[in-house]
C-alpha positions as CSV (number, residue, x, y, z in Angstrom):
1,X,11.9,3.4,1.3
2,X,10.5,1.0,-1.4
3,X,8.6,-2.1,-2.0
4,X,11.8,-4.0,-1.2
5,X,11.9,-2.7,2.4
6,X,9.2,-5.2,3.3
7,X,9.2,-4.4,7.1
8,X,8.5,-0.7,6.8
9,X,5.8,1.6,5.7
10,X,7.1,3.9,2.9
11,X,5.1,6.9,4.0
12,X,1.9,7.9,5.7
13,X,-0.4,10.9,6.0
14,X,-3.6,11.9,7.7
15,X,-6.5,13.6,6.1
16,X,-7.4,17.0,7.7
17,X,-10.5,15.6,9.4
18,X,-8.4,12.8,10.9
19,X,-10.8,10.0,9.7
20,X,-8.6,8.7,6.8
21,X,-5.1,7.4,7.2
22,X,-3.1,7.1,3.9
23,X,-0.2,4.6,3.7
24,X,2.1,5.1,0.8
25,X,3.6,2.1,-0.9
26,X,6.2,2.8,-3.6
27,X,6.9,0.2,-6.3
28,X,9.7,0.8,-8.7
29,X,10.1,-2.8,-9.9
30,X,9.2,-3.8,-13.4
31,X,7.0,-6.8,-14.1
32,X,9.5,-9.1,-15.9
33,X,9.2,-11.7,-13.1
34,X,5.4,-11.4,-12.3
35,X,5.4,-14.2,-9.7
36,X,8.3,-12.8,-7.7
37,X,6.9,-9.2,-7.9
38,X,3.5,-10.4,-6.7
39,X,5.0,-12.2,-3.8
40,X,6.9,-9.1,-2.8
41,X,3.8,-6.9,-3.2
42,X,1.8,-9.4,-1.1
43,X,4.3,-9.3,1.7
44,X,4.4,-5.5,1.7
45,X,0.6,-5.3,1.8
46,X,0.5,-7.7,4.7
47,X,2.9,-5.5,6.6
48,X,0.6,-2.5,6.0
49,X,-2.5,-4.4,7.1
50,X,-0.7,-5.4,10.3
51,X,0.5,-1.8,10.8
52,X,-3.1,-0.6,10.6
53,X,-4.8,-3.4,12.6
54,X,-2.2,-3.2,15.4
55,X,-2.5,0.6,15.5
56,X,1.3,1.0,15.2
57,X,0.6,4.4,13.5
58,X,-0.3,5.7,17.0
59,X,3.3,5.4,18.1
60,X,4.6,7.5,15.2
61,X,3.1,10.9,16.2
62,X,0.6,12.2,18.8
63,X,-1.5,13.5,15.9
64,X,-2.1,10.0,14.7
65,X,-2.8,8.8,18.3
66,X,-5.5,11.4,18.8
67,X,-7.1,11.1,15.3
68,X,-10.5,9.4,15.0
69,X,-9.3,7.2,12.2
70,X,-12.1,5.2,10.6
71,X,-10.3,3.6,7.6
72,X,-7.1,3.4,5.8
73,X,-6.1,3.7,2.1
74,X,-3.1,1.8,0.9
75,X,-1.9,4.0,-1.9
76,X,0.3,2.1,-4.3
77,X,2.5,4.2,-6.6
78,X,3.9,1.9,-9.3
79,X,6.5,3.0,-11.8
80,X,5.2,0.5,-14.4
81,X,1.7,-0.4,-15.6
82,X,0.3,-3.4,-13.9
83,X,-0.2,-6.6,-15.9
84,X,-3.7,-8.3,-15.8
85,X,-2.5,-10.8,-13.2
86,X,-1.5,-8.0,-10.8
87,X,-4.8,-6.2,-11.3
88,X,-6.7,-9.4,-10.5
89,X,-4.5,-9.9,-7.4
90,X,-5.3,-6.4,-6.1
91,X,-9.0,-6.9,-6.8
92,X,-8.9,-10.1,-4.8
93,X,-6.9,-8.4,-2.0
94,X,-9.5,-5.6,-1.9
95,X,-12.3,-8.2,-1.5
96,X,-10.5,-9.8,1.4
97,X,-9.7,-6.6,3.3
98,X,-12.7,-4.5,2.6
99,X,-14.4,-5.5,5.9
100,X,-11.3,-4.3,7.8
101,X,-11.9,-0.7,6.6
102,X,-8.9,-0.8,4.2
103,X,-9.0,0.5,0.6
104,X,-6.4,-0.2,-2.0
105,X,-5.6,2.4,-4.7
106,X,-3.1,2.0,-7.4
107,X,-1.5,4.9,-9.4
108,X,1.0,4.5,-12.2
109,X,3.6,7.2,-11.6
110,X,6.2,6.3,-14.3
111,X,5.8,6.3,-18.0
112,X,5.0,2.6,-17.8
113,X,7.9,1.5,-20.0
114,X,10.9,-0.7,-19.0
115,X,14.1,1.3,-19.4
116,X,16.2,-1.9,-20.0
């Protein structure tokens, strides 16, 4: 799964106490075309929000259905460092979804350099 699979959740996990659901979003794209990349990221995040709000996670496993989930963390793992526009975008997204009990985290998992 990847950011390009816009209709799927790349991965998910439940904290031991069952109160936190983590949704993994993997982003391997470089930022050469910031506008296109941001549109793809926005679409993927929207899918994750819908997945959480509609409680689709309960259909994946009985452990998720029984869990007392209070909030979700969208954990973005990006291969490349985010440009300032992307950081601003994610800050704006966080402001908008905070009241839904959704937290956005971003982790740079690659070396941050473009291999091309």
